[in-house]
MDAnalysis code that builds the backbone (N, CA, C; Angstrom):
import MDAnalysis as mda
import numpy as np

u = mda.Universe.empty(618, n_residues=206, atom_resindex=np.repeat(np.arange(206), 3), trajectory=True)
u.add_TopologyAttr("name", ["N", "CA", "C"] * 206)
u.add_TopologyAttr("resid", np.arange(1, 207))
u.add_TopologyAttr("resname", ["MET", "ARG", "ARG", "SER", "VAL", "ILE", "ALA", "ALA", "SER", "LEU", "ALA", "LEU", "SER", "ILE", "MET", "ALA", "LEU", "SER", "ALA", "GLY", "PRO", "LEU", "PHE", "ALA", "GLN", "ALA", "ALA", "GLY", "GLN", "ALA", "THR", "PRO", "ALA", "PRO", "ALA", "ALA", "PRO", "ALA", "PRO", "ALA", "ALA", "PRO", "PRO", "VAL", "GLN", "ALA", "ALA", "ALA", "PRO", "GLN", "PRO", "PRO", "LEU", "VAL", "PHE", "PRO", "ALA", "GLY", "THR", "LYS", "LEU", "ALA", "PHE", "LEU", "ASN", "PRO", "GLN", "ARG", "VAL", "PHE", "GLN", "GLU", "SER", "VAL", "ASP", "GLY", "LYS", "ALA", "ALA", "VAL", "GLY", "ARG", "VAL", "ASN", "ALA", "LEU", "ILE", "ALA", "LYS", "LYS", "GLN", "LYS", "GLU", "GLY", "ASP", "ASP", "ARG", "ALA", "LYS", "LEU", "LEU", "ALA", "GLY", "ASN", "GLN", "GLN", "LYS", "LEU", "GLN", "THR", "SER", "GLY", "SER", "VAL", "MET", "SER", "ASP", "THR", "ALA", "ARG", "THR", "GLN", "LEU", "GLU", "ARG", "GLU", "ILE", "GLU", "ARG", "GLN", "GLN", "LEU", "GLU", "ALA", "GLN", "ARG", "PHE", "GLN", "GLN", "ASP", "ALA", "GLN", "SER", "GLU", "ILE", "ASN", "GLU", "LEU", "GLN", "ALA", "GLU", "MET", "GLN", "GLU", "GLU", "PHE", "ILE", "LYS", "LYS", "VAL", "SER", "PRO", "VAL", "ILE", "GLN", "ALA", "ILE", "ALA", "ILE", "GLU", "LYS", "GLY", "LEU", "GLU", "LEU", "VAL", "PHE", "ASN", "ALA", "ALA", "ASP", "ALA", "GLY", "LEU", "ALA", "TRP", "VAL", "ASP", "PRO", "ASN", "LEU", "ASP", "LEU", "THR", "LEU", "GLU", "VAL", "ILE", "ARG", "ARG", "LEU", "ASP", "ALA", "GLY", "ALA", "LYS"])
u.atoms.positions = np.array([
    [24.538, -4.882, -13.012],
    [24.892, -4.633, -11.615],
    [24.227, -3.355, -11.125],
    [24.293, -2.273, -11.947],
    [23.678, -1.023, -11.533],
    [22.190, -1.217, -11.268],
    [21.521, -1.925, -12.187],
    [20.083, -2.080, -12.046],
    [19.739, -2.897, -10.810],
    [20.542, -3.915, -10.500],
    [20.245, -4.749, -9.341],
    [20.357, -3.947, -8.052],
    [21.349, -3.044, -7.975],
    [21.497, -2.207, -6.779],
    [20.315, -1.263, -6.657],
    [19.925, -0.621, -7.749],
    [18.785, 0.288, -7.738],
    [17.527, -0.455, -7.313],
    [17.287, -1.623, -7.907],
    [16.072, -2.385, -7.613],
    [16.011, -2.784, -6.146],
    [17.145, -3.223, -5.598],
    [17.156, -3.643, -4.192],
    [16.848, -2.473, -3.275],
    [17.440, -1.318, -3.566],
    [17.208, -0.142, -2.736],
    [15.769, 0.322, -2.819],
    [15.215, 0.355, -4.026],
    [13.828, 0.776, -4.205],
    [12.872, -0.197, -3.537],
    [13.164, -1.480, -3.644],
    [12.263, -2.490, -3.089],
    [12.077, -2.303, -1.597],
    [13.162, -2.004, -0.880],
    [13.062, -1.831, 0.558],
    [12.190, -0.634, 0.908],
    [12.364, 0.471, 0.173],
    [11.585, 1.677, 0.474],
    [10.120, 1.489, 0.131],
    [9.832, 0.914, -1.038],
    [8.452, 0.754, -1.469],
    [7.746, -0.286, -0.616],
    [8.474, -1.325, -0.220],
    [7.877, -2.354, 0.634],
    [7.447, -1.749, 1.961],
    [8.294, -0.882, 2.521],
    [7.943, -0.230, 3.781],
    [6.737, 0.678, 3.606],
    [6.676, 1.351, 2.471],
    [5.558, 2.258, 2.215],
    [4.262, 1.499, 2.030],
    [4.312, 0.374, 1.316],
    [3.083, -0.352, 0.998],
    [2.654, -1.300, 2.097],
    [3.374, -1.324, 3.225],
    [3.022, -2.233, 4.311],
    [2.006, -1.602, 5.243],
    [1.011, -0.921, 4.663],
    [-0.045, -0.307, 5.445],
    [-1.057, -1.339, 5.870],
    [-2.192, -0.910, 6.392],
    [-3.209, -1.869, 6.849],
    [-3.761, -2.682, 5.697],
    [-3.658, -3.994, 5.816],
    [-4.177, -4.889, 4.800],
    [-5.482, -5.487, 5.294],
    [-5.972, -6.489, 4.567],
    [-7.187, -7.187, 4.980],
    [-6.853, -8.020, 6.195],
    [-7.329, -7.611, 7.345],
    [-7.048, -8.345, 8.582],
    [-8.283, -8.390, 9.459],
    [-9.450, -8.465, 8.832],
    [-10.707, -8.493, 9.581],
    [-10.839, -9.831, 10.296],
    [-11.078, -9.804, 11.581],
    [-11.227, -11.042, 12.341],
    [-12.480, -11.774, 11.902],
    [-12.396, -13.106, 11.874],
    [-13.538, -13.907, 11.453],
    [-14.702, -13.702, 12.390],
    [-15.888, -13.476, 11.798],
    [-17.089, -13.345, 12.598],
    [-17.300, -11.976, 13.187],
    [-16.496, -10.979, 12.779],
    [-16.644, -9.642, 13.305],
    [-16.982, -8.696, 12.176],
    [-17.897, -7.786, 12.432],
    [-18.263, -6.791, 11.434],
    [-17.298, -5.622, 11.509],
    [-17.237, -4.829, 10.447],
    [-16.363, -3.676, 10.412],
    [-16.847, -2.630, 11.404],
    [-15.959, -2.083, 12.250],
    [-16.396, -1.073, 13.208],
    [-16.848, 0.194, 12.511],
    [-17.752, 0.911, 13.169],
    [-18.253, 2.149, 12.579],
    [-17.135, 3.169, 12.515],
    [-17.116, 4.010, 11.478],
    [-16.053, 5.009, 11.362],
    [-16.128, 6.013, 12.498],
    [-14.969, 6.489, 12.914],
    [-14.914, 7.454, 14.005],
    [-15.463, 8.790, 13.534],
    [-15.904, 9.571, 14.499],
    [-16.432, 10.889, 14.169],
    [-15.328, 11.747, 13.579],
    [-15.651, 12.577, 12.600],
    [-14.614, 13.400, 11.975],
    [-13.998, 14.357, 12.972],
    [-12.700, 14.558, 12.842],
    [-11.997, 15.466, 13.736],
    [-12.365, 16.903, 13.392],
    [-12.320, 17.792, 14.384],
    [-12.626, 19.201, 14.083],
    [-11.652, 19.774, 13.076],
    [-12.145, 20.691, 12.276],
    [-11.324, 21.278, 11.224],
    [-10.146, 22.020, 11.826],
    [-8.990, 21.836, 11.219],
    [-7.792, 22.511, 11.695],
    [-7.821, 23.965, 11.252],
    [-7.200, 24.845, 12.017],
    [-7.157, 26.244, 11.611],
    [-6.398, 26.400, 10.312],
    [-6.751, 27.394, 9.513],
    [-6.065, 27.578, 8.227],
    [-4.584, 27.830, 8.428],
    [-3.791, 27.206, 7.560],
    [-2.345, 27.360, 7.631],
    [-1.905, 28.327, 6.548],
    [-1.082, 29.265, 6.934],
    [-0.599, 30.244, 5.966],
    [0.302, 29.557, 4.946],
    [0.052, 29.860, 3.681],
    [0.824, 29.230, 2.620],
    [2.284, 29.645, 2.717],
    [3.151, 28.640, 2.478],
    [4.580, 28.925, 2.534],
    [5.000, 29.739, 1.306],
    [6.036, 30.496, 1.478],
    [6.543, 31.300, 0.357],
    [7.066, 30.375, -0.725],
    [6.831, 30.710, -1.997],
    [7.313, 29.847, -3.086],
    [8.825, 29.720, -3.059],
    [9.278, 28.480, -3.282],
    [10.707, 28.217, -3.281],
    [11.284, 28.399, -4.679],
    [12.511, 28.880, -4.772],
    [13.130, 29.028, -6.102],
    [13.342, 27.660, -6.738],
    [13.274, 27.570, -8.062],
    [13.465, 26.272, -8.727],
    [14.856, 25.710, -8.452],
    [14.903, 24.394, -8.314],
    [16.185, 23.745, -8.058],
    [17.025, 23.713, -9.330],
    [18.311, 23.902, -9.164],
    [19.255, 23.841, -10.293],
    [20.311, 22.812, -9.944],
    [20.363, 21.735, -10.703],
    [21.317, 20.678, -10.396],
    [22.736, 21.180, -10.680],
    [23.621, 21.084, -9.688],
    [24.980, 21.613, -9.868],
    [25.746, 20.846, -10.951],
    [26.329, 21.577, -11.883],
    [27.104, 20.934, -12.954],
    [28.376, 20.334, -12.379],
    [28.716, 19.151, -12.876],
    [29.972, 18.528, -12.498],
    [29.919, 17.683, -11.242],
    [28.807, 17.708, -10.514],
    [28.735, 16.889, -9.303],
    [28.604, 15.412, -9.664],
    [29.089, 14.565, -8.792],
    [29.061, 13.119, -9.039],
    [28.075, 12.394, -8.122],
    [27.408, 13.143, -7.240],
    [26.496, 12.522, -6.291],
    [25.123, 13.171, -6.383],
    [24.096, 12.379, -6.117],
    [22.727, 12.887, -6.081],
    [21.919, 11.967, -5.183],
    [20.641, 12.319, -4.965],
    [19.780, 11.470, -4.152],
    [18.353, 11.588, -4.662],
    [17.520, 10.664, -4.243],
    [16.092, 10.743, -4.551],
    [15.313, 10.087, -3.424],
    [14.013, 10.387, -3.405],
    [13.113, 9.819, -2.402],
    [12.173, 8.841, -3.103],
    [12.452, 7.529, -3.035],
    [11.618, 6.550, -3.746],
    [10.171, 6.552, -3.298],
    [9.927, 6.861, -2.019],
    [8.555, 6.874, -1.532],
    [7.749, 7.985, -2.204],
    [8.378, 9.147, -2.394],
    [7.681, 10.228, -3.098],
    [7.409, 9.843, -4.550],
    [8.385, 9.200, -5.175],
    [8.188, 8.759, -6.564],
    [6.999, 7.817, -6.638],
    [6.917, 6.896, -5.690],
    [5.824, 5.917, -5.692],
    [4.486, 6.588, -5.404],
    [4.470, 7.524, -4.458],
    [3.230, 8.180, -4.048],
    [2.708, 9.167, -5.082],
    [3.600, 9.858, -5.779],
    [3.200, 10.977, -6.618],
    [3.187, 10.679, -8.102],
    [3.810, 9.599, -8.538],
    [3.832, 9.298, -9.967],
    [2.527, 8.639, -10.400],
    [2.235, 8.722, -11.686],
    [1.022, 8.119, -12.233],
    [1.023, 6.608, -12.011],
    [2.146, 5.968, -12.307],
    [2.217, 4.513, -12.151],
    [2.102, 4.095, -10.688],
    [2.738, 4.859, -9.788],
    [2.659, 4.525, -8.378],
    [1.246, 4.651, -7.845],
    [0.562, 5.744, -8.213],
    [-0.819, 5.936, -7.775],
    [-1.722, 4.824, -8.317],
    [-1.474, 4.419, -9.557],
    [-2.281, 3.345, -10.135],
    [-2.068, 2.035, -9.381],
    [-0.828, 1.763, -8.997],
    [-0.531, 0.540, -8.249],
    [-1.224, 0.554, -6.889],
    [-1.154, 1.689, -6.199],
    [-1.823, 1.808, -4.904],
    [-3.330, 1.643, -5.072],
    [-3.875, 2.219, -6.145],
    [-5.310, 2.105, -6.390],
    [-5.751, 0.665, -6.588],
    [-4.962, -0.107, -7.319],
    [-5.320, -1.513, -7.544],
    [-5.309, -2.306, -6.241],
    [-4.297, -2.067, -5.417],
    [-4.217, -2.786, -4.143],
    [-5.373, -2.376, -3.237],
    [-5.643, -1.076, -3.153],
    [-6.732, -0.608, -2.286],
    [-8.088, -1.132, -2.758],
    [-8.277, -1.229, -4.074],
    [-9.536, -1.756, -4.596],
    [-9.719, -3.220, -4.196],
    [-8.642, -3.996, -4.254],
    [-8.734, -5.405, -3.849],
    [-9.006, -5.516, -2.352],
    [-8.349, -4.669, -1.552],
    [-8.588, -4.686, -0.111],
    [-10.054, -4.385, 0.183],
    [-10.609, -3.363, -0.494],
    [-12.010, -2.992, -0.266],
    [-12.946, -4.130, -0.666],
    [-12.634, -4.787, -1.774],
    [-13.470, -5.899, -2.252],
    [-13.466, -7.046, -1.237],
    [-12.292, -7.407, -0.764],
    [-12.196, -8.500, 0.199],
    [-12.822, -8.109, 1.534],
    [-12.695, -6.848, 1.901],
    [-13.302, -6.387, 3.151],
    [-14.821, -6.515, 3.071],
    [-15.378, -6.126, 1.925],
    [-16.834, -6.229, 1.737],
    [-17.280, -7.685, 1.809],
    [-16.553, -8.578, 1.155],
    [-16.907, -9.994, 1.197],
    [-16.804, -10.531, 2.626],
    [-15.767, -10.117, 3.347],
    [-15.614, -10.564, 4.727],
    [-16.732, -10.053, 5.618],
    [-17.144, -8.803, 5.395],
    [-18.243, -8.245, 6.184],
    [-19.548, -8.993, 5.919],
    [-19.807, -9.341, 4.662],
    [-21.024, -10.083, 4.330],
    [-21.042, -11.446, 5.023],
    [-19.897, -12.106, 5.016],
    [-19.810, -13.401, 5.703],
    [-20.026, -13.229, 7.214],
    [-19.457, -12.171, 7.777],
    [-19.585, -11.935, 9.214],
    [-21.031, -11.677, 9.599],
    [-21.767, -10.971, 8.752],
    [-23.169, -10.685, 9.049],
    [-24.013, -11.953, 9.045],
    [-23.758, -12.837, 8.081],
    [-24.496, -14.098, 8.040],
    [-24.197, -14.944, 9.278],
    [-22.930, -14.980, 9.647],
    [-22.538, -15.741, 10.834],
    [-23.172, -15.149, 12.092],
    [-23.141, -13.830, 12.231],
    [-23.727, -13.181, 13.402],
    [-25.226, -13.436, 13.485],
    [-25.886, -13.472, 12.314],
    [-27.320, -13.753, 12.303],
    [-27.627, -15.140, 12.815],
    [-26.857, -16.122, 12.398],
    [-27.075, -17.492, 12.875],
    [-26.751, -17.626, 14.359],
    [-25.697, -16.937, 14.799],
    [-25.355, -16.988, 16.219],
    [-26.457, -16.370, 17.070],
    [-27.029, -15.270, 16.586],
    [-28.136, -14.636, 17.311],
    [-29.360, -15.539, 17.334],
    [-29.599, -16.220, 16.208],
    [-30.739, -17.140, 16.131],
    [-30.585, -18.290, 17.118],
    [-29.370, -18.808, 17.218],
    [-29.133, -19.911, 18.156],
    [-29.312, -19.440, 19.594],
    [-28.863, -18.232, 19.874],
    [-28.949, -17.710, 21.233],
    [-30.393, -17.450, 21.662],
    [-31.186, -16.917, 20.742],
    [-32.551, -16.524, 21.117],
    [-33.565, -17.648, 20.958],
    [-33.311, -18.555, 19.988],
    [-34.319, -19.581, 19.691],
    [-33.820, -21.000, 19.884],
    [-32.566, -21.150, 20.259],
    [-32.023, -22.498, 20.379],
    [-32.743, -23.362, 21.386],
    [-33.225, -22.747, 22.465],
    [-33.867, -23.532, 23.525],
    [-35.220, -24.108, 23.102],
    [-35.855, -23.517, 22.100],
    [-37.167, -24.007, 21.662],
    [-37.076, -24.806, 20.371],
    [-35.885, -24.976, 19.827],
    [-35.710, -25.751, 18.605],
    [-35.696, -27.233, 18.922],
    [-35.995, -28.012, 17.921],
    [-35.834, -29.461, 18.062],
    [-34.347, -29.774, 18.098],
    [-34.017, -30.942, 18.617],
    [-32.605, -31.325, 18.683],
    [-31.974, -31.336, 17.293],
    [-32.737, -31.822, 16.316],
    [-32.206, -31.897, 14.952],
    [-31.938, -30.508, 14.395],
    [-32.894, -29.593, 14.556],
    [-32.735, -28.238, 14.022],
    [-31.593, -27.506, 14.714],
    [-31.495, -27.679, 16.023],
    [-30.430, -27.004, 16.755],
    [-29.068, -27.542, 16.346],
    [-28.964, -28.845, 16.181],
    [-27.691, -29.452, 15.758],
    [-27.292, -28.959, 14.372],
    [-28.270, -28.885, 13.457],
    [-27.977, -28.390, 12.114],
    [-27.479, -26.945, 12.148],
    [-28.126, -26.123, 12.983],
    [-27.711, -24.724, 13.071],
    [-26.315, -24.607, 13.674],
    [-26.010, -25.391, 14.680],
    [-24.683, -25.362, 15.300],
    [-23.611, -25.782, 14.299],
    [-23.924, -26.794, 13.487],
    [-22.970, -27.224, 12.470],
    [-22.782, -26.154, 11.396],
    [-23.872, -25.464, 11.056],
    [-23.784, -24.389, 10.069],
    [-22.911, -23.255, 10.598],
    [-23.067, -22.919, 11.867],
    [-22.244, -21.874, 12.472],
    [-20.774, -22.279, 12.468],
    [-20.507, -23.520, 12.823],
    [-19.123, -24.008, 12.826],
    [-18.530, -23.955, 11.425],
    [-19.337, -24.351, 10.414],
    [-18.864, -24.312, 9.030],
    [-18.554, -22.874, 8.609],
    [-19.431, -21.930, 8.964],
    [-19.222, -20.540, 8.591],
    [-17.973, -19.964, 9.265],
    [-17.732, -20.360, 10.514],
    [-16.546, -19.873, 11.208],
    [-15.264, -20.370, 10.543],
    [-15.248, -21.654, 10.170],
    [-14.070, -22.203, 9.500],
    [-13.858, -21.556, 8.133],
    [-14.946, -21.363, 7.386],
    [-14.841, -20.736, 6.075],
    [-14.386, -19.284, 6.191],
    [-14.827, -18.599, 7.255],
    [-14.410, -17.206, 7.449],
    [-12.910, -17.132, 7.717],
    [-12.387, -18.074, 8.489],
    [-10.956, -18.093, 8.765],
    [-10.163, -18.363, 7.486],
    [-10.630, -19.335, 6.703],
    [-9.937, -19.645, 5.438],
    [-10.005, -18.461, 4.491],
    [-11.178, -17.811, 4.439],
    [-11.337, -16.663, 3.554],
    [-10.366, -15.553, 3.929],
    [-10.227, -15.295, 5.227],
    [-9.320, -14.247, 5.678],
    [-7.886, -14.563, 5.270],
    [-7.472, -15.806, 5.455],
    [-6.110, -16.194, 5.087],
    [-5.892, -16.088, 3.586],
    [-6.858, -16.572, 2.807],
    [-6.731, -16.514, 1.347],
    [-6.728, -15.066, 0.850],
    [-7.582, -14.230, 1.466],
    [-7.641, -12.825, 1.058],
    [-6.323, -12.122, 1.347],
    [-5.751, -12.383, 2.506],
    [-4.469, -11.757, 2.858],
    [-3.379, -12.190, 1.884],
    [-3.372, -13.475, 1.527],
    [-2.376, -13.970, 0.580],
    [-2.543, -13.317, -0.785],
    [-3.797, -13.165, -1.227],
    [-4.061, -12.546, -2.528],
    [-3.610, -11.089, -2.542],
    [-3.854, -10.374, -1.449],
    [-3.428, -8.974, -1.359],
    [-1.908, -8.877, -1.348],
    [-1.254, -9.754, -0.589],
    [0.211, -9.748, -0.544],
    [0.805, -10.022, -1.925],
    [0.214, -10.959, -2.657],
    [0.704, -11.290, -3.991],
    [0.545, -10.108, -4.939],
    [-0.590, -9.418, -4.855],
    [-0.799, -8.260, -5.723],
    [0.179, -7.146, -5.365],
    [0.413, -6.920, -4.082],
    [1.387, -5.910, -3.671],
    [2.771, -6.210, -4.243],
    [3.175, -7.472, -4.131],
    [4.484, -7.858, -4.650],
    [4.548, -7.663, -6.163],
    [3.461, -8.002, -6.848],
    [3.412, -7.840, -8.295],
    [3.503, -6.361, -8.688],
    [2.736, -5.503, -7.995],
    [2.755, -4.072, -8.286],
    [4.130, -3.480, -8.005],
    [4.751, -3.923, -6.909],
    [6.084, -3.433, -6.565],
    [7.097, -3.808, -7.636],
    [7.035, -5.054, -8.091],
    [7.988, -5.513, -9.101],
    [7.802, -4.752, -10.409],
    [6.547, -4.547, -10.816],
    [6.286, -3.815, -12.050],
    [6.770, -2.372, -11.948],
    [6.542, -1.754, -10.794],
    [6.956, -0.359, -10.630],
    [8.476, -0.232, -10.679],
    [9.170, -1.148, -10.007],
    [10.634, -1.095, -9.990],
    [11.193, -1.284, -11.401],
    [10.567, -2.158, -12.186],
    [11.014, -2.362, -13.569],
    [10.873, -1.082, -14.390],
    [9.869, -0.281, -14.076],
    [9.654, 0.959, -14.828],
    [10.576, 2.087, -14.359],
    [10.767, 2.195, -13.057],
    [11.491, 3.349, -12.539],
    [13.006, 3.154, -12.555],
    [13.494, 1.931, -12.458],
    [14.940, 1.701, -12.421],
    [15.654, 2.213, -13.666],
    [15.148, 1.931, -14.888],
    [15.826, 2.470, -16.077],
    [15.802, 3.994, -16.140],
    [14.744, 4.607, -15.595],
    [14.661, 6.066, -15.580],
    [15.757, 6.646, -14.697],
    [15.931, 6.074, -13.522],
    [16.977, 6.541, -12.613],
    [18.352, 6.346, -13.238],
    [18.545, 5.195, -13.830],
    [19.846, 4.915, -14.443],
    [20.132, 5.865, -15.593],
    [19.121, 6.166, -16.418],
    [19.316, 7.064, -17.549],
    [19.696, 8.468, -17.073],
    [19.013, 8.953, -16.043],
    [19.326, 10.283, -15.509],
    [20.743, 10.308, -14.946],
    [21.109, 9.266, -14.220],
    [22.449, 9.196, -13.636],
    [23.523, 9.213, -14.713],
    [23.299, 8.480, -15.793],
    [24.283, 8.438, -16.883],
    [24.362, 9.794, -17.572],
    [23.219, 10.416, -17.835],
    [23.194, 11.721, -18.495],
    [23.963, 12.774, -17.692],
    [23.846, 12.707, -16.381],
    [24.485, 13.708, -15.534],
    [25.898, 13.301, -15.121],
    [26.340, 12.133, -15.548],
    [27.672, 11.671, -15.199],
    [27.838, 11.366, -13.721],
    [26.783, 10.841, -13.096],
    [26.822, 10.580, -11.660],
    [27.503, 9.245, -11.363],
    [28.130, 9.196, -10.216],
    [28.742, 7.958, -9.747],
    [27.892, 7.283, -8.676],
    [27.128, 8.081, -7.921],
    [26.285, 7.540, -6.864],
    [24.964, 8.288, -6.826],
    [23.858, 7.531, -6.635],
    [22.547, 8.113, -6.379],
    [22.045, 7.487, -5.081],
    [21.921, 8.295, -4.050],
    [21.525, 7.790, -2.741],
    [20.005, 7.658, -2.643],
    [19.569, 6.650, -1.899],
    [18.174, 6.509, -1.519],
    [17.988, 7.310, -0.233],
    [17.273, 8.449, -0.318],
    [17.143, 9.336, 0.828],
    [16.412, 8.680, 1.991],
    [15.628, 7.627, 1.710],
    [14.848, 6.982, 2.763],
    [15.709, 6.152, 3.704],
    [16.837, 5.651, 3.224],
    [17.649, 4.782, 4.086],
    [19.138, 5.098, 4.040],
    [19.507, 6.251, 3.471],
    [20.929, 6.573, 3.365],
    [21.480, 7.195, 4.644],
    [20.600, 7.605, 5.558],
    [21.078, 8.207, 6.796],
    [21.707, 9.571, 6.588],
    [21.190, 10.342, 5.641],
    [21.755, 11.649, 5.337],
    [21.325, 12.668, 6.395],
    [22.292, 13.320, 7.050],
    [21.979, 14.348, 8.036],
    [21.642, 15.668, 7.356],
    [22.312, 15.970, 6.262],
    [22.027, 17.174, 5.481],
    [22.528, 16.948, 4.073],
    [21.821, 17.520, 3.109],
    [22.243, 17.406, 1.722],
    [21.698, 18.605, 0.967],
    [22.419, 19.041, -0.015],
    [21.993, 20.166, -0.844],
    [20.721, 19.774, -1.593],
    [19.593, 20.479, -1.403],
    [18.352, 20.115, -2.093],
    [18.451, 20.161, -3.610],
    [19.436, 20.870, -4.127],
    [19.610, 20.909, -5.581],
    [20.064, 19.565, -6.147],
    [20.497, 18.664, -5.273],
    [20.937, 17.343, -5.716],
    [19.795, 16.339, -5.760],
    [18.585, 16.782, -5.460],
    [17.425, 15.887, -5.397],
    [16.905, 15.599, -6.805],
    [16.898, 14.330, -7.195],
    [16.409, 13.918, -8.518],
    [14.951, 13.477, -8.506],
    [14.292, 13.554, -7.344],
    [12.959, 12.969, -7.200],
    [11.971, 13.506, -8.225],
    [11.845, 14.818, -8.334],
    [10.862, 15.398, -9.246],
    [11.189, 15.081, -10.700],
    [12.465, 15.054, -11.040],
    [12.845, 14.724, -12.419],
    [12.488, 13.279, -12.743],
    [12.696, 12.382, -11.776],
    [12.318, 10.983, -11.990],
    [10.811, 10.868, -12.178],
    [10.029, 11.583, -11.364],
    [8.574, 11.537, -11.472],
    [8.127, 12.067, -12.832],
    [8.700, 13.183, -13.265],
    [8.313, 13.775, -14.559],
    [8.602, 12.808, -15.709],
    [9.770, 12.211, -15.701],
    [10.114, 11.293, -16.799],
    [9.271, 10.023, -16.745],
    [9.019, 9.546, -15.532],
    [8.201, 8.344, -15.395],
    [6.774, 8.606, -15.891],
    [6.218, 9.766, -15.543],
    [4.881, 10.117, -15.979],
    [4.829, 10.347, -17.482],
    [5.889, 10.913, -18.033],
    [5.930, 11.120, -19.484],
    [5.890, 9.782, -20.217],
    [6.603, 8.796, -19.671],
    [6.563, 7.461, -20.264],
    [5.206, 6.805, -20.132],
    [4.521, 7.068, -18.986],
    [3.195, 6.481, -18.765],
    [2.185, 7.054, -19.754],
    [2.320, 8.328, -20.104],
    [1.383, 8.950, -21.044],
    [1.588, 8.437, -22.453],
])
């Protein structure tokens, strides 16, 4: 029961975090050129070092930030890397298909009037075939990315849930809140288990 509650809470937070831009390139369109870099921001004065957190003895409540655990842990970074690599691969394949399609469309526009009926018909059919294949490719790529995201999320939750449970048992906790969706207006930062979860998770990964 404890693990199921932890897993459900983590899943919602990680799902929201990983719902960034996926492969959604429109069929027949090339990737837009990157925007010009923004001007450098003025230097920010470093904040004063904070004293180390000390978990209060005897407390029965604590909280953690699952998104930070996912973003900063070795396993979380690896999961994000795998998804991003697949997105980049599919984006490259989609761009290559779009370039071939654009080339044929340009050829039809500039030379279609001087082509024979047979050649023009063949080119029009080729363009139609490429457009349909581009649409199917986009749908299949999106499905593949979604499946990998779900797989990475499930694997991460399986790794982090026992760590959270072990820490909670060691400290004699009755409740561990998910800071991302608990609606906490204020909480003692000494009750934050996030860094301890990350350290233990990374130790297991090594």
